[in-house]
N, CA, C and O atoms as a MOPAC input file, in Angstrom:
PM7 MOZYME 1SCF
protein

 N    -19.15600 1   -87.43900 1     8.56800 1
 C    -19.04900 1   -86.52400 1     9.64400 1
 C    -21.20100 1   -85.64300 1     9.52400 1
 O    -21.63700 1   -84.86200 1     8.67800 1
 N    -21.62400 1   -86.00400 1    10.23000 1
 C    -22.89200 1   -85.12500 1    10.00800 1
 C    -22.74900 1   -84.54200 1    11.65200 1
 O    -22.31300 1   -85.00800 1    12.70400 1
 N    -23.30700 1   -83.40100 1    11.26500 1
 C    -23.94800 1   -82.57100 1    12.59800 1
 C    -25.43800 1   -81.86400 1    12.45800 1
 O    -25.76000 1   -80.88300 1    11.78700 1
 N    -26.00800 1   -82.46500 1    13.07900 1
 C    -27.68300 1   -81.76100 1    12.92600 1
 C    -28.16900 1   -81.18500 1    14.50300 1
 O    -28.16600 1   -81.69100 1    15.62500 1
 N    -28.56700 1   -79.90200 1    13.96100 1
 C    -28.86800 1   -78.43000 1    15.00100 1
 C    -30.66200 1   -78.66000 1    15.29200 1
 O    -31.54800 1   -78.97100 1    14.49600 1
 N    -30.70200 1   -78.44500 1    16.35100 1
 C    -32.49300 1   -78.15300 1    16.35900 1
 C    -32.44400 1   -77.19000 1    17.77600 1
 O    -31.40200 1   -77.21300 1    18.43100 1
 N    -33.52700 1   -76.39000 1    18.20900 1
 C    -33.59100 1   -75.62300 1    19.53400 1
 C    -34.23500 1   -74.27900 1    19.04800 1
 O    -35.14600 1   -73.74600 1    19.68200 1
 N    -33.63200 1   -73.66900 1    17.69800 1
 C    -33.31100 1   -72.31500 1    17.73200 1
 C    -34.87300 1   -71.75900 1    17.68300 1
 O    -35.69300 1   -72.62100 1    17.99600 1
 N    -35.40000 1   -70.50500 1    17.35400 1
 C    -36.67900 1   -69.78800 1    17.22200 1
 C    -36.31700 1   -68.19400 1    17.40400 1
 O    -35.32600 1   -67.48400 1    17.23200 1
 N    -37.88200 1   -68.00600 1    17.91400 1
 C    -37.71500 1   -66.78100 1    18.67300 1
 C    -38.25100 1   -66.56800 1    19.33900 1
 O    -39.32500 1   -67.15200 1    19.48000 1
 N    -37.66300 1   -65.17100 1    20.53600 1
 C    -37.73900 1   -65.19300 1    21.91100 1
 C    -37.87600 1   -63.72500 1    22.35800 1
 O    -37.21200 1   -62.90500 1    21.72400 1
 N    -38.54100 1   -63.35200 1    23.22500 1
 C    -38.35300 1   -62.05800 1    24.19300 1
 C    -37.28500 1   -61.79900 1    24.57900 1
 O    -36.99800 1   -62.32900 1    25.65200 1
 N    -36.34000 1   -61.00600 1    24.00800 1
 C    -35.57200 1   -60.13000 1    25.33100 1
 C    -35.72400 1   -60.64400 1    26.80900 1
 O    -36.77300 1   -60.53000 1    27.44300 1
 N    -34.25300 1   -61.38500 1    27.43400 1
 C    -34.24600 1   -61.85600 1    29.02800 1
 C    -35.06000 1   -63.29100 1    28.84700 1
 O    -35.52600 1   -63.88800 1    29.81700 1
 N    -35.19300 1   -63.86300 1    27.20900 1
 C    -36.08800 1   -65.24800 1    27.66800 1
 C    -34.58600 1   -66.77800 1    27.27600 1
 O    -33.38600 1   -66.57800 1    27.08700 1
 N    -35.03800 1   -67.60000 1    27.28300 1
 C    -33.89600 1   -68.56600 1    27.24200 1
 C    -34.51700 1   -69.48000 1    26.16700 1
 O    -35.71300 1   -69.77300 1    26.13500 1
 N    -33.41400 1   -69.97700 1    25.12900 1
 C    -33.47100 1   -71.02700 1    24.31700 1
 C    -32.30800 1   -72.18400 1    24.67800 1
 O    -31.18500 1   -71.79800 1    25.00300 1
 N    -32.58500 1   -73.46100 1    24.61700 1
 C    -31.61100 1   -74.48100 1    24.28100 1
 C    -31.44600 1   -74.89100 1    22.87200 1
 O    -32.30800 1   -75.44700 1    22.19100 1
 N    -30.05700 1   -74.50800 1    22.44200 1
 C    -29.98200 1   -75.36400 1    21.03500 1
 C    -29.39500 1   -76.85800 1    21.46100 1
 O    -28.96900 1   -77.14900 1    22.57900 1
 N    -29.47000 1   -77.71700 1    20.33400 1
 C    -29.12700 1   -79.10500 1    20.55600 1
 C    -27.97300 1   -79.68100 1    19.07200 1
 O    -28.30300 1   -79.45500 1    17.90700 1
 N    -26.83600 1   -80.31600 1    19.39100 1
 C    -26.44200 1   -80.66000 1    17.80100 1
 C    -26.16700 1   -81.96800 1    17.81900 1
 O    -25.03200 1   -82.23900 1    18.21000 1
 N    -26.88900 1   -82.90300 1    17.50200 1
 C    -26.39600 1   -84.30200 1    17.35300 1
 C    -25.79900 1   -84.38100 1    16.29500 1
 O    -26.03300 1   -83.86900 1    15.20000 1
 N    -24.50200 1   -85.46500 1    16.85800 1
 C    -23.52300 1   -85.32700 1    15.77400 1
 C    -23.62500 1   -87.02600 1    15.26900 1
 O    -24.24400 1   -87.83200 1    15.96400 1
 N    -23.07400 1   -87.35300 1    14.23900 1
 C    -22.71600 1   -88.98800 1    14.21000 1
 C    -21.28200 1   -88.86100 1    12.68800 1
 O    -21.01200 1   -87.93400 1    11.92500 1
 N    -20.69500 1   -90.27100 1    12.83600 1
 C    -20.24600 1   -90.20300 1    11.76900 1
 C    -18.76600 1   -90.28600 1    11.96900 1
 O    -17.97600 1   -90.74300 1    11.14300 1
 N    -18.41300 1   -89.71300 1    13.35300 1
 C    -17.33200 1   -89.78300 1    14.00200 1
 C    -17.11800 1   -90.01000 1    15.29900 1
 O    -18.23300 1   -90.15700 1    15.79900 1
 N    -16.08600 1   -90.14600 1    16.32100 1
 C    -15.85900 1   -90.71700 1    17.39200 1
 C    -16.49500 1   -89.04800 1    18.36200 1
 O    -15.80200 1   -88.10000 1    18.73200 1
 N    -17.48500 1   -89.18000 1    18.46500 1
 C    -17.92100 1   -88.01000 1    19.42900 1
 C    -16.99000 1   -87.88500 1    20.64800 1
 O    -16.27700 1   -86.89200 1    20.79700 1
 N    -17.00900 1   -88.86500 1    21.47600 1
 C    -16.31300 1   -88.47800 1    23.06600 1
 C    -14.65200 1   -88.02100 1    22.59400 1
 O    -14.05100 1   -87.35300 1    23.43500 1
 N    -13.91100 1   -88.35300 1    21.30600 1
 C    -12.57900 1   -88.25200 1    21.13600 1
 C    -12.63000 1   -86.35000 1    20.85200 1
 O    -11.56300 1   -85.73600 1    20.83600 1
 N    -13.50800 1   -85.86600 1    20.71800 1
 C    -13.06600 1   -84.19600 1    20.01700 1
 C    -14.03700 1   -83.33800 1    20.63300 1
 O    -15.17300 1   -83.69200 1    20.95100 1
 N    -13.48200 1   -82.04700 1    20.80900 1
 C    -13.96600 1   -80.83600 1    21.33000 1
 C    -14.86700 1   -80.29500 1    20.26700 1
 O    -14.66200 1   -80.39000 1    19.05600 1
 N    -15.99500 1   -79.65600 1    20.90700 1
 C    -17.13700 1   -79.29600 1    20.10800 1
 C    -17.16500 1   -77.56000 1    20.28200 1
 O    -16.62200 1   -76.95000 1    21.20400 1
 N    -17.72900 1   -77.11600 1    19.46000 1
 C    -17.89700 1   -76.13000 1    19.36000 1
 C    -19.28300 1   -75.24600 1    19.02900 1
 O    -20.13500 1   -75.99800 1    18.55400 1
 N    -19.62600 1   -74.22300 1    19.11500 1
 C    -20.64500 1   -73.16400 1    18.75300 1
 C    -20.56000 1   -72.19700 1    18.47000 1
 O    -20.55000 1   -71.29600 1    19.30900 1
 N    -20.46200 1   -71.96900 1    17.15800 1
 C    -20.42200 1   -70.14700 1    16.29200 1
 C    -21.39800 1   -69.34000 1    15.96800 1
 O    -22.40200 1   -70.04200 1    15.84700 1
 N    -21.61300 1   -68.38900 1    15.79100 1
 C    -23.04500 1   -67.50400 1    15.66100 1
 C    -22.74800 1   -66.54700 1    14.26500 1
 O    -21.70000 1   -65.92000 1    14.10700 1
 N    -23.55600 1   -66.55900 1    13.57000 1
 C    -22.75200 1   -65.18100 1    12.86600 1
 C    -24.27900 1   -64.51000 1    12.60700 1
 O    -25.26100 1   -65.23600 1    12.45700 1
 N    -24.36000 1   -63.08200 1    12.57300 1
 C    -25.40200 1   -61.92300 1    12.36200 1
 C    -25.23500 1   -61.29800 1    10.81800 1
 O    -24.24300 1   -61.17100 1    10.10100 1
 N    -26.61200 1   -60.97200 1    10.63000 1
 C    -26.52300 1   -60.60200 1     9.30600 1
 C    -25.25000 1   -59.53300 1     9.17300 1
 O    -24.82500 1   -58.90100 1    10.14000 1
 N    -24.71100 1   -59.43000 1     7.83000 1
 C    -23.63900 1   -58.16700 1     7.86800 1
 C    -22.68700 1   -58.41300 1     8.63900 1
 O    -21.95700 1   -57.42600 1     8.72800 1
 N    -22.24900 1   -59.50200 1     9.40900 1
 C    -21.01700 1   -59.52600 1    10.26800 1
 C    -20.25500 1   -61.12900 1     9.73800 1
 O    -20.75300 1   -61.86500 1     8.88600 1
 N    -18.89700 1   -61.41200 1    10.52000 1
 C    -18.54800 1   -62.35800 1    10.66500 1
 C    -19.11300 1   -63.16300 1    11.58300 1
 O    -19.74600 1   -62.72500 1    12.54400 1
 N    -18.92800 1   -64.35700 1    11.35500 1
 C    -18.70300 1   -65.64200 1    12.20300 1
 C    -18.18700 1   -65.71500 1    13.10100 1
 O    -16.96900 1   -65.64400 1    12.93300 1
 N    -18.60900 1   -65.87900 1    14.48400 1
 C    -17.98900 1   -65.34000 1    15.74600 1
 C    -18.15500 1   -66.87500 1    16.56000 1
 O    -19.27100 1   -67.39200 1    16.60900 1
 N    -17.26700 1   -67.37600 1    17.02600 1
 C    -16.76800 1   -68.48100 1    18.21900 1
 C    -17.90200 1   -68.04300 1    19.47300 1
 O    -17.85700 1   -67.12000 1    20.28600 1
 N    -18.49400 1   -68.66900 1    19.34400 1
 C    -19.40300 1   -68.66000 1    21.16800 1
 C    -19.19100 1   -69.04400 1    22.26700 1
 O    -19.39200 1   -68.49700 1    23.35100 1
 N    -18.60700 1   -70.39300 1    21.91100 1
 C    -18.11600 1   -71.44900 1    23.05800 1
 C    -17.57500 1   -72.52000 1    22.50900 1
 O    -17.92100 1   -73.00200 1    21.43000 1
 N    -16.63600 1   -72.96500 1    23.28900 1
 C    -16.39000 1   -74.72600 1    23.07200 1
 C    -16.52000 1   -75.37600 1    24.22300 1
 O    -17.11000 1   -74.96200 1    25.22000 1
 N    -15.89700 1   -76.53200 1    24.07500 1
 C    -16.22900 1   -77.60000 1    25.02800 1
 C    -15.23700 1   -78.28100 1    25.10500 1
 O    -15.08700 1   -78.34500 1    23.88500 1
 N    -14.33700 1   -78.91100 1    25.52400 1
 C    -13.44200 1   -80.13900 1    25.67200 1
 C    -14.20600 1   -81.77000 1    24.91700 1
 O    -15.24000 1   -82.02400 1    24.29900 1
 N    -13.21000 1   -82.43500 1    25.32500 1
 C    -13.70400 1   -84.00800 1    24.74400 1
 C    -14.61800 1   -84.65100 1    25.88900 1
 O    -15.33800 1   -85.61800 1    25.63800 1
 N    -14.56500 1   -84.17100 1    26.93200 1
 C    -14.74800 1   -85.05900 1    27.75700 1
 C    -15.74300 1   -83.87500 1    28.97200 1
 O    -16.39800 1   -84.20700 1    29.96000 1
 N    -15.57300 1   -82.85800 1    28.55600 1
 C    -16.28700 1   -82.30600 1    29.11700 1
 C    -15.98500 1   -80.97000 1    30.47500 1
 O    -16.68200 1   -80.05000 1    30.90300 1
 N    -14.55600 1   -81.49000 1    30.81300 1
 C    -14.14000 1   -81.10400 1    31.64400 1
 C    -13.67100 1   -79.49900 1    31.71300 1
 O    -13.25600 1   -79.03900 1    32.77600 1
 N    -13.78600 1   -78.50000 1    30.24200 1
 C    -12.88800 1   -77.72900 1    30.19800 1
 C    -14.33800 1   -76.57800 1    29.26500 1
 O    -15.14100 1   -77.23500 1    28.60200 1
 N    -14.43300 1   -75.86900 1    29.27500 1
 C    -15.17400 1   -75.09400 1    28.64500 1
 C    -14.69800 1   -73.20700 1    28.30000 1
 O    -14.11100 1   -72.43500 1    29.05700 1
 N    -15.03500 1   -73.04900 1    27.41100 1
 C    -14.75500 1   -71.31200 1    26.98900 1
 C    -15.68100 1   -70.53300 1    26.08200 1
 O    -16.29300 1   -70.86300 1    25.06700 1
 N    -15.60100 1   -69.46700 1    26.71600 1
 C    -16.80100 1   -68.53300 1    26.02100 1
 C    -16.28200 1   -67.39900 1    25.73900 1
 O    -15.39000 1   -66.84300 1    26.38000 1
 N    -17.06900 1   -66.81800 1    24.31100 1
 C    -16.92900 1   -65.54900 1    24.14400 1
 C    -17.02600 1   -64.35400 1    25.29300 1
 O    -17.34400 1   -64.80400 1    26.39400 1
 N    -16.88000 1   -63.36400 1    25.26500 1
 C    -16.77700 1   -62.52200 1    26.71600 1
 C    -18.24600 1   -61.86800 1    26.54300 1
 O    -18.68500 1   -61.36500 1    27.57800 1
 N    -19.46000 1   -61.76000 1    24.87500 1
 C    -19.99600 1   -61.32800 1    24.86500 1
 C    -21.38000 1   -62.51400 1    25.54000 1
 O    -22.58600 1   -62.26800 1    25.53100 1
 N    -20.76100 1   -63.66900 1    26.02400 1
 C    -21.78300 1   -64.17900 1    26.32900 1
 C    -21.14100 1   -65.39500 1    27.93700 1
 O    -21.51900 1   -66.55900 1    28.07200 1
 N    -20.26400 1   -64.74700 1    28.80300 1
 C    -19.63200 1   -65.26400 1    29.53200 1
 C    -21.01900 1   -64.74300 1    30.55700 1
 O    -21.43700 1   -63.58500 1    30.56000 1
 N    -21.65300 1   -65.98200 1    31.47800 1
 C    -22.40000 1   -65.96400 1    32.33300 1
 C    -24.02200 1   -65.87300 1    32.04000 1
 O    -24.82500 1   -65.55400 1    32.91700 1
 N    -24.40700 1   -66.20900 1    30.63100 1
 C    -25.35000 1   -66.11700 1    29.95700 1
 C    -25.79700 1   -67.55200 1    29.40900 1
 O    -26.80000 1   -68.21800 1    29.66500 1
 N    -24.70200 1   -67.80200 1    28.56400 1
 C    -24.61700 1   -69.10000 1    27.93600 1
 C    -23.91900 1   -70.13600 1    28.47700 1
 O    -22.99200 1   -69.65300 1    29.12600 1
 N    -23.90800 1   -71.82200 1    28.54900 1
 C    -23.72200 1   -72.52500 1    29.23100 1
 C    -23.46400 1   -73.58200 1    28.05500 1
 O    -24.55500 1   -73.97100 1    27.63700 1
 N    -22.08800 1   -74.34700 1    27.18600 1
 C    -22.06100 1   -75.22300 1    26.84700 1
 C    -22.00700 1   -76.38400 1    27.52100 1
 O    -21.47100 1   -76.45600 1    28.62700 1
 N    -22.58500 1   -77.45700 1    26.88500 1
 C    -22.28000 1   -78.89800 1    27.56200 1
 C    -22.90700 1   -80.37900 1    26.67700 1
 O    -23.80900 1   -80.68300 1    25.89700 1
 N    -22.16800 1   -80.77700 1    27.14200 1
 C    -22.72000 1   -82.25000 1    26.00000 1
 C    -22.95200 1   -83.74300 1    27.23900 1
 O    -22.68900 1   -83.97900 1    28.41800 1
 N    -23.56300 1   -84.40800 1    26.13100 1
 C    -23.86200 1   -85.84900 1    26.58800 1
 C    -22.92000 1   -86.83900 1    25.38600 1
 O    -23.03200 1   -87.13900 1    24.19700 1
 N    -22.24000 1   -87.02900 1    26.18800 1
 C    -21.16200 1   -88.32300 1    25.31100 1
 C    -21.84300 1   -89.85100 1    25.02800 1
 O    -21.55800 1   -90.53500 1    24.04500 1
 N    -22.55900 1   -90.14700 1    25.82100 1
 C    -23.99000 1   -91.28800 1    25.59100 1
 C    -24.98500 1   -90.76100 1    24.06900 1
 O    -25.38800 1   -91.56600 1    23.23000 1
 N    -25.15400 1   -89.67400 1    24.02800 1
 C    -25.88500 1   -89.69500 1    23.30200 1
 C    -25.17600 1   -89.06800 1    22.04900 1
 O    -25.74000 1   -89.48700 1    21.03800 1
 N    -23.96000 1   -88.06300 1    21.69900 1
 C    -23.04000 1   -87.90900 1    20.64900 1
 C    -23.65900 1   -86.48200 1    20.62900 1
 O    -23.42900 1   -85.85600 1    19.59400 1
 N    -24.52800 1   -85.74300 1    21.74000 1
 C    -24.55700 1   -84.33900 1    21.58300 1
 C    -24.07700 1   -83.30800 1    21.97800 1
 O    -23.11000 1   -83.54100 1    22.70400 1
 N    -24.25800 1   -82.38800 1    21.87000 1
 C    -23.64900 1   -81.08600 1    22.62800 1
 C    -24.87400 1   -80.02500 1    22.41300 1
 O    -25.66700 1   -79.92700 1    21.47700 1
 N    -24.74200 1   -79.24300 1    23.65100 1
 C    -25.70400 1   -78.38300 1    23.81800 1
 C    -25.43700 1   -76.56000 1    24.10500 1
 O    -24.49000 1   -76.14500 1    24.77300 1
 N    -26.15000 1   -75.93900 1    23.65500 1
 C    -25.60100 1   -74.73700 1    24.18100 1
 C    -27.33400 1   -73.81600 1    24.88200 1
 O    -28.35600 1   -73.44900 1    24.30200 1
 N    -26.90400 1   -73.76400 1    26.27900 1
 C    -28.36600 1   -73.08000 1    26.88600 1
 C    -27.73700 1   -71.86100 1    26.90900 1
 O    -26.59200 1   -71.58500 1    27.26600 1
 N    -28.69300 1   -71.10300 1    26.45000 1
 C    -29.14600 1   -69.59300 1    26.11600 1
 C    -29.88400 1   -68.78200 1    27.15500 1
 O    -31.10000 1   -68.92000 1    27.02900 1
 N    -29.56800 1   -68.06400 1    28.03700 1
 C    -30.37600 1   -67.15300 1    29.40500 1
 C    -29.70200 1   -65.83700 1    28.85400 1
 O    -28.71300 1   -65.62700 1    28.15200 1
 N    -30.72700 1   -64.96700 1    29.51600 1
 C    -30.79200 1   -63.83600 1    29.60500 1
 C    -30.49200 1   -63.31600 1    28.09700 1
 O    -29.53300 1   -62.55700 1    27.95000 1
 N    -31.28900 1   -63.70000 1    26.94200 1
 C    -31.01100 1   -63.31200 1    25.46200 1
 C    -31.33400 1   -61.95900 1    25.64900 1
 O    -32.12700 1   -61.47300 1    26.45600 1
 N    -30.30500 1   -61.15500 1    24.42600 1
 C    -30.91000 1   -60.45100 1    23.81200 1
 C    -30.72900 1   -60.13100 1    22.14300 1
 O    -30.42600 1   -60.99800 1    21.32300 1
 N    -30.92400 1   -59.01600 1    21.89400 1
 C    -31.30700 1   -58.61800 1    20.45300 1
 C    -30.22900 1   -58.68200 1    20.17100 1
 O    -30.54200 1   -59.46300 1    19.27200 1
 N    -29.24500 1   -58.61200 1    20.07100 1
 C    -27.73400 1   -58.46600 1    19.95700 1
 C    -26.94700 1   -59.83300 1    19.51700 1
 O    -26.07200 1   -59.99400 1    18.66500 1
 N    -27.77000 1   -61.04200 1    20.68000 1
 C    -27.79000 1   -62.11100 1    20.14000 1
 C    -28.36200 1   -62.92700 1    19.47300 1
 O    -28.36200 1   -64.14200 1    19.67100 1
 N    -29.18400 1   -62.04500 1    18.18300 1
 C    -29.57100 1   -62.83300 1    16.80900 1
 C    -28.59000 1   -62.97700 1    16.09300 1
 O    -27.62500 1   -62.22200 1    15.97500 1
 N    -28.84200 1   -64.15800 1    15.48000 1
 C    -28.09200 1   -65.01400 1    14.36900 1
 C    -28.51500 1   -66.12200 1    14.20900 1
 O    -29.34400 1   -66.73700 1    14.88000 1
 N    -27.75300 1   -66.52900 1    12.97900 1
 C    -27.77100 1   -68.26400 1    12.92900 1
 C    -25.99500 1   -69.25900 1    13.84800 1
 O    -24.77600 1   -69.31700 1    14.01200 1
 N    -26.90300 1   -69.60700 1    14.01900 1
 C    -26.07200 1   -70.74400 1    15.14500 1
 C    -25.67800 1   -71.78900 1    14.49400 1
 O    -26.45200 1   -72.45700 1    13.80900 1
 N    -24.20300 1   -72.09900 1    14.65800 1
 C    -23.99200 1   -73.11200 1    14.10400 1
 C    -22.90600 1   -74.12900 1    15.25800 1
 O    -22.28200 1   -73.66100 1    16.21000 1
 N    -22.92800 1   -75.50400 1    14.85400 1
 C    -22.24100 1   -76.54600 1    15.63500 1
 C    -21.14200 1   -76.65100 1    14.96700 1
 O    -21.37300 1   -76.50300 1    13.76700 1
 N    -20.09500 1   -76.83200 1    15.18200 1
 C    -18.30800 1   -77.11100 1    14.76100 1
 C    -18.04600 1   -78.59800 1    14.87800 1
 O    -18.89700 1   -79.47900 1    15.00200 1
 N    -16.94700 1   -78.71200 1    14.83000 1
 C    -16.45500 1   -79.76300 1    14.66000 1
 C    -15.12700 1   -80.10800 1    13.93000 1
 O    -15.32200 1   -80.48400 1    12.77500 1
 N    -13.86800 1   -80.07400 1    14.30400 1
 C    -12.93700 1   -80.27300 1    13.87300 1
 C    -12.07800 1   -81.14900 1    13.71300 1
 O    -11.09000 1   -81.11500 1    14.44700 1
 N    -12.25200 1   -82.61700 1    12.29200 1
 C    -12.00000 1   -83.82000 1    12.59000 1
 C    -10.49000 1   -83.59700 1    11.76800 1
 O    -10.47400 1   -82.55500 1    11.11300 1
 N     -9.46100 1   -84.26300 1    11.71800 1
 C     -8.57100 1   -84.83100 1    11.15800 1
 C     -8.25400 1   -83.04500 1    10.44900 1
 O     -8.38200 1   -83.13600 1     9.22800 1
 N     -8.05800 1   -82.21800 1    10.67600 1
 C     -7.98200 1   -81.41200 1    10.05800 1
 C     -8.88100 1   -80.59100 1     9.44000 1
 O     -8.55100 1   -79.44000 1     9.15500 1
 N    -10.33800 1   -81.15800 1     9.10700 1
 C    -11.29300 1   -80.64400 1     8.59800 1
 C    -12.68400 1   -80.10500 1     9.42900 1
 O    -13.43900 1   -80.58000 1    10.27700 1
 N    -12.58200 1   -79.02900 1     8.79300 1
 C    -13.74700 1   -78.30900 1     9.29500 1
 C    -15.35500 1   -78.28100 1     8.96600 1
 O    -15.93500 1   -77.62600 1     8.09900 1
 N    -16.02000 1   -79.41600 1    10.16200 1
 C    -17.22100 1   -79.81900 1     9.60300 1
 C    -18.80800 1   -78.84300 1    10.44300 1
 O    -18.95300 1   -78.52800 1    11.62400 1
 N    -19.45400 1   -78.68200 1     9.62400 1
 C    -20.47100 1   -77.49000 1    10.03400 1
 C    -21.98000 1   -77.92600 1    10.30600 1
 O    -22.52100 1   -78.04200 1     9.20600 1
 N    -22.70900 1   -78.16100 1    11.14400 1
 C    -23.79700 1   -77.95100 1    11.14000 1
 C    -25.03800 1   -77.04700 1     9.98300 1
 O    -24.37700 1   -76.13100 1     9.49500 1
 N    -26.28800 1   -76.99100 1     9.49300 1
 C    -27.23900 1   -77.05800 1     8.97400 1
 C    -27.27800 1   -74.93600 1     9.08400 1
 O    -27.50500 1   -74.16400 1     8.15200 1
 N    -26.92400 1   -74.54300 1    10.75200 1
 C    -27.28600 1   -73.60600 1    11.30700 1
 C    -28.90800 1   -73.22700 1    11.91500 1
 O    -29.94700 1   -73.64200 1    11.40100 1
 N    -28.84400 1   -72.60800 1    12.76200 1
 C    -30.35600 1   -72.88200 1    13.61000 1
 C    -30.53000 1   -71.13200 1    13.56200 1
 O    -29.75300 1   -70.24900 1    13.92600 1
 N    -31.66300 1   -71.08100 1    13.05600 1
 C    -31.73500 1   -68.97900 1    13.65300 1
 C    -32.46200 1   -68.63600 1    15.02900 1
 O    -33.41600 1   -69.23100 1    15.53100 1
 N    -31.91800 1   -67.76500 1    15.41000 1
 C    -32.00700 1   -67.62800 1    16.72300 1
 C    -32.37700 1   -65.87700 1    16.70900 1
 O    -31.56100 1   -64.99200 1    16.45200 1
 N    -33.87800 1   -65.68100 1    17.07100 1
 C    -34.44200 1   -64.52100 1    16.57800 1
 C    -34.20100 1   -63.78800 1    18.15900 1
 O    -33.80800 1   -64.71700 1    18.86500 1
 N    -34.23100 1   -63.25900 1    18.51000 1
 C    -34.83100 1   -62.57700 1    19.95600 1
 C    -35.40500 1   -60.89400 1    20.06100 1
 O    -34.69600 1   -59.88800 1    20.07800 1
 N    -35.93300 1   -60.92000 1    20.08300 1
 C    -37.47800 1   -59.72000 1    19.58800 1
 C    -38.22700 1   -59.43300 1    20.69700 1
 O    -38.04300 1   -60.12500 1    21.69900 1
 N    -39.18900 1   -58.38200 1    20.72400 1
 C    -40.14300 1   -58.22000 1    21.36100 1
 C    -41.29600 1   -57.75400 1    20.28500 1
 O    -42.43700 1   -57.50600 1    20.67200 1

């Protein structure tokens, strides 16, 4: 299983970014996918999740209405569209999949929201 993330960076408050996570090594369309984040000095937290076919999504209260998780099963990729970004969204973002009771993580992608 391999998860490769891209799309992070520095953005001003109120701006937008889209993260991508390209997956390989498992049957992507059979598994729910998740995005987590970890800010300095804080525990890793679940940001959003999406069911295997994309019909069901869930979000942390802090991101509802601003973030959108989606997936393209033809490209084995999951996305996180982040709008109206705030400084408190600054963190390393990870995509995640649970396959056969084992958690797999991407390498992490830094998102910094600052003026």
